[in-house]
C-alpha positions in Angstrom: -15.3 5.6 36.3 -14.2 3.7 32.7 -13.0 5.0 29.7 -12.6 4.0 26.0 -9.1 4.6 24.3 -8.3 3.6 21.0 -4.3 1.5 20.6 -3.2 0.5 17.1 -6.9 0.4 15.6 -8.0 -1.7 18.8 -10.2 0.1 21.2 -9.5 -0.6 25.1 -11.2 0.0 28.5 -9.5 1.7 31.3 -10.9 1.7 34.6 -10.2 1.9 38.5 -10.7 -0.5 41.0 -9.4 -0.8 44.7 -7.1 1.9 43.9 -5.5 0.1 41.2 -6.0 1.2 37.3 -6.8 -1.7 34.6 -7.1 -1.7 31.1 -9.0 -4.6 29.2 -9.1 -5.0 25.3 -12.8 -4.9 23.7 -11.3 -7.4 21.1 -13.0 -5.3 18.3 -12.2 -1.8 16.2 -15.7 -0.8 15.9 -16.3 1.7 18.5 -20.1 0.9 18.6 -19.5 -2.8 19.8 -16.6 -1.1 22.2 -19.4 1.0 23.7 -21.5 -1.7 24.6 -18.1 -3.7 26.4 -17.8 -0.3 28.3 -21.4 0.0 29.3 -21.1 -3.6 30.6 -17.9 -2.8 32.8 -19.5 0.2 34.2 -22.4 -1.8 35.1 -20.3 -4.3 37.0 -18.4 -1.6 38.5 -21.4 0.1 39.8 -22.8 -3.6 41.0 -19.3 -4.3 42.8 -19.3 -7.6 40.4 -16.1 -6.6 39.0 -12.9 -8.5 39.9 -9.3 -7.9 39.5 -8.5 -9.4 35.7 -5.5 -11.3 35.2 -2.5 -9.0 34.7 -1.2 -10.7 31.4 -3.2 -13.2 28.7 -2.9 -16.5 28.7 0.3 -17.9 26.8 -0.5 -19.2 23.2 1.8 -21.2 21.1 2.7 -20.0 17.8 1.3 -23.5 16.3 -2.1 -22.6 18.1 -1.9 -19.6 17.0 -0.9 -19.6 13.4 -3.6 -22.4 13.2 -6.0 -20.0 14.5 -5.3 -17.0 12.4 -5.1 -19.2 9.1 -8.6 -20.6 9.6 -9.8 -17.0 10.3 -8.5 -15.9 7.0 -9.8 -18.7 5.2 -13.3 -18.0 6.3 -12.8 -13.9 5.8 -10.5 -13.6 3.0 -10.7 -14.6 -0.9 -8.9 -17.9 -1.4 -7.0 -16.1 -4.3 -5.8 -12.9 -2.3 -4.5 -15.1 0.4 -3.0 -18.0 -1.2 0.3 -16.2 -1.3 0.4 -15.7 2.5 -0.1 -19.0 3.2 3.5 -19.8 2.3 4.9 -16.7 4.0 3.2 -17.7 6.9 4.6 -21.4 7.1 8.6 -20.1 6.3 7.8 -17.7 9.3 6.4 -20.8 11.5 9.4 -22.9 10.6 11.8 -20.2 11.2 10.2 -19.5 14.9 10.7 -23.3 15.6 14.3 -23.5 14.7 14.8 -20.4 17.5 13.1 -22.2 20.0 10.4 -19.3 19.8 7.7 -21.4 21.4 4.9 -18.7 22.3 3.5 -15.5 20.7 4.7 -13.2 23.3 8.4 -14.4 23.0 8.5 -12.7 19.3 10.4 -9.7 19.5 11.5 -6.8 16.9 15.1 -8.5 17.5 13.9 -12.1 16.6 12.0 -10.6 13.8 15.3 -8.4 12.5 17.4 -12.0 12.5 14.6 -13.5 10.4 14.7 -10.6 7.9 18.7 -10.7 7.8 18.8 -14.4 7.4 15.5 -16.1 5.7 15.1 -12.8 3.8 18.6 -12.1 2.9 18.8 -10.6 -0.8 15.1 -10.6 -1.3 13.6 -7.7 -2.6 12.2 -4.9 -0.4 8.4 -5.5 -1.6 9.0 -9.2 -0.6 10.4 -8.2 2.8 7.7 -5.8 3.5 4.9 -8.4 2.5 6.2 -10.5 5.4 6.6 -7.9 7.8 3.2 -6.6 7.1 1.1 -9.9 7.1 3.0 -10.8 10.9 2.4 -7.5 12.0 -1.4 -7.9 10.8 -1.8 -11.5 12.5 -0.5 -9.8 15.8 -2.9 -6.9 15.5 -5.5 -9.9 15.3 -3.6 -11.5 18.8 -4.2 -8.2 20.7 -7.8 -7.8 19.3 -8.6 -11.6 20.3 -7.2 -10.9 23.7 -4.0 -13.3 23.3 -1.4 -10.1 23.5 -1.4 -6.9 25.4 0.1 -5.3 22.7 1.8 -6.1 19.1 5.5 -6.2 19.6 6.5 -5.2 16.3 4.1 -2.4 16.1 7.0 0.0 15.8 9.1 -2.0 13.2 9.3 -0.1 10.2 8.7 -1.4 6.4 11.5 -1.3 4.6 10.9 1.4 1.6 9.6 0.2 -1.6 10.0 1.9 -4.7 6.5 2.8 -5.8 6.4 1.6 -9.4 4.0 0.1 -11.7 2.9 -0.6 -15.3 0.2 0.2 -16.9 -0.6 -0.3 -21.0 -1.1 2.4 -23.3 -4.3 3.3 -25.2 -2.9 1.0 -28.6 -1.6 -1.6 -26.7 -5.2 -2.1 -24.8 -6.5 -2.0 -28.3 -4.1 -4.6 -29.9 -4.6 -6.6 -26.6 -8.3 -6.7 -27.3 -8.3 -7.4 -31.1 -5.6 -10.5 -30.8 -7.3 -12.4 -27.7 -9.1 -15.3 -28.6 -12.9 -14.5 -27.5 -13.0 -16.3 -23.9 -9.9 -13.8 -22.9 -10.9 -11.0 -24.8 -13.9 -10.9 -22.5 -11.8 -10.9 -19.4 -9.4 -8.3 -20.9 -12.4 -6.3 -21.7 -14.0 -6.6 -18.4 -10.9 -5.7 -16.4 -9.5 -2.7 -18.1 -12.9 -1.2 -18.6 -14.1 -1.7 -14.7 -10.7 -1.8 -12.9 -11.9 -5.0 -11.1 -9.5 -7.2 -9.2 -9.2 -10.8 -10.7 -10.5 -12.6 -8.0 -13.7 -10.0 -7.9 -14.0 -10.7 -11.7 -14.4 -14.7 -10.6 -16.7 -13.8 -8.5 -19.3 -11.4 -9.9 -22.5 -13.0 -10.4 -25.2 -11.9 -13.0 -27.7 -10.7 -10.2 -24.5 -8.1 -9.4 -25.2 -6.9 -13.2 -27.6 -4.1 -13.8 -28.3 -3.8 -17.6 -30.8 -1.0 -16.9 -28.6 1.1 -14.9 -25.7 0.0 -16.7 -23.6 -0.6 -13.4 -22.0 -3.9 -12.1 -21.6 -4.6 -8.4 -18.9 -6.1 -6.2 -20.6 -7.8 -2.9 -19.3 -10.5 -0.9 -20.5 -14.1 -1.0 -19.9 -16.8 1.4 -16.8 -18.0 -0.4 -15.8 -14.4 -1.3 -15.1 -11.3 0.4 -13.5 -8.3 -1.4 -10.2 -7.1 -0.6 -10.7 -4.4 2.2 -14.5 -5.6 2.6 -15.3 -2.7 0.6 -18.8 -3.0 -1.3 -19.3 -0.9 -4.4 -20.8 -0.3 -7.5 -19.0 0.6 -10.9 -21.0 2.3 -14.1 -20.2 0.2 -17.2 -18.3 2.0 -20.2 -20.5 0.9 -23.4 -17.8 -1.4 -24.5 -17.7 -3.8 -21.5 -21.6 -3.1 -21.2 -21.9 -4.8 -25.1 -19.3 -7.2 -24.0 -21.3 -8.5 -20.8 -24.6 -8.5 -22.9 -22.6 -10.9 -25.3 -21.7 -13.0 -22.2 -25.0 -13.1 -21.1 -26.6 -14.4 -24.3 -23.9 -17.1 -24.2 -24.4 -17.8 -20.5 -25.6 -21.5 -19.6 -27.9 -20.1 -16.8 -25.1 -20.7 -14.2 -24.6 -17.5 -11.8 -21.0 -16.4 -12.4 -20.6 -13.8 -14.8 -17.1 -15.0 -16.0 -15.5 -18.5 -15.4 -14.5 -20.0 -18.3 -11.4 -21.9 -16.9 -10.9 -24.3 -14.3 -9.5 -21.8 -12.4 -8.4 -17.9 -11.9 -4.8 -18.8 -12.7 -5.3 -19.8 -16.2 -6.6 -16.8 -17.3 -3.4 -15.3 -15.8 -1.2 -17.6 -17.7 -2.9 -17.4 -20.7 -3.1 -13.6 -20.8 0.7 -13.6 -20.2 1.1 -16.0 -23.4 -0.8 -13.4 -25.2 1.2 -10.5 -23.7 4.7 -12.5 -24.6 3.1 -13.1 -28.2 2.7 -9.8 -29.0 5.9 -8.7 -28.2 4.5 -6.5 -24.9 5.3 -6.6 -21.4 2.9 -6.7 -18.3 0.6 -8.8 -16.2 -3.0 -9.3 -16.0 -3.0 -6.9 -12.7 -1.7 -4.4 -14.9 -5.3 -4.2 -16.5 -6.1 -2.4 -13.2 -3.3 -0.5 -13.2 -4.2 0.7 -16.8 -7.9 1.4 -15.8 -6.6 3.7 -12.9 -3.7 5.4 -14.7 -6.0 6.4 -17.6 -8.5 8.0 -15.4 -6.1 10.0 -13.4 -4.6 11.1 -17.1 -8.0 12.1 -18.0 -8.2 14.4 -14.9 -10.9 12.3 -12.7 -10.1 13.4 -9.0 -8.3 10.8 -6.8 -11.0 10.3 -4.5 -13.3 9.2 -7.3 -10.5 6.7 -8.6 -10.3 5.3 -5.1 -14.1 4.4 -4.9 -13.8 2.5 -8.5 -11.2 0.7 -7.2 -12.4 0.0 -3.8 -9.3 1.0 -2.1 -9.7 1.6 1.8 -6.6 4.2 1.9 -6.6 7.0 -0.2 -2.8 6.9 -0.2 -3.0 3.6 -2.0 -4.7 5.5 -4.9 -2.4 8.5 -4.6 0.1 6.5 -6.8 -2.0 7.7 -9.7 -1.9 11.5 -8.6 1.3 12.1 -10.7 -0.3 11.0 -14.0 -3.2 13.7 -13.8 -3.5 17.1 -15.2 -2.2 20.1 -13.1 -5.6 20.1 -11.0 -4.3 23.4 -9.1 -4.3 25.4 -12.5 -7.5 23.4 -13.3 -9.4 24.6 -9.9 -8.0 28.2 -10.2 -9.3 28.6 -13.9 -12.9 27.7 -12.5 -13.2 30.9 -10.2 -16.6 32.5 -11.4 -15.2 36.1 -10.8 
């Protein structure tokens, strides 16, 4: 009899054959797809068509695997969100080459700890966490692709990163909008009133804006996939609704709603210059933090904020919870008796 079980987010099938028990990866985190694989194995067991599987996956070099993963990432992630990881991947690959670590099954917690203590020595916890997180993700894909039996770094803990972020006060938002040149002003208004990521802003099409329903949709396209692959719809605040109407009137007929600059980095640089010129501090991404923070302070429930931001894990959104009014007191006071 064959059974399904979950390990590190990937479904495996375990079954007995000739008095021995075997386990094989289905290569997917989707239970429905895994059940199809399970049914196929059960049918082959019944017909006697299933042979003894290889005890170990075929060895794959780090160079081969890193290339396969980067090709996969280019096809599945937004270019802007993956750009920073490419340099991390290159630095890790160079370290493994220097240490003579040729195959991915030779990556061990000890080897990674040496990388962390030498190459990443003196780096901030956030930077070290990003490196470990990326390699863990890559090795999870190696498991799902059948290249590894398990993730060797699964139990390696990330360094604790202080949960800090910055958001703009109401008066600062007004000052930014007032002093920005027209094209930058439109970008600021859209970001601070929708909570969009900058990569999402650059990839929204006019077909995603519903002026009748007063909403905007975050949707994947061939060259763009939202972070977390979450499709969501965000209601339009009156101010961003008017800004989008103005942009539509000025549109040259092209599909992207907002691409006034050569690339997304120009938007970031122009915003940084504006903030510095006004004697303020903050980054373009802080407009997203501002959106979420002011919603929390207004008493909007965390799950609602999570949906608006497109977070896959509510724990990511919980960092804004401390800004909320005392929800326990509010809840108690709503009792009808």
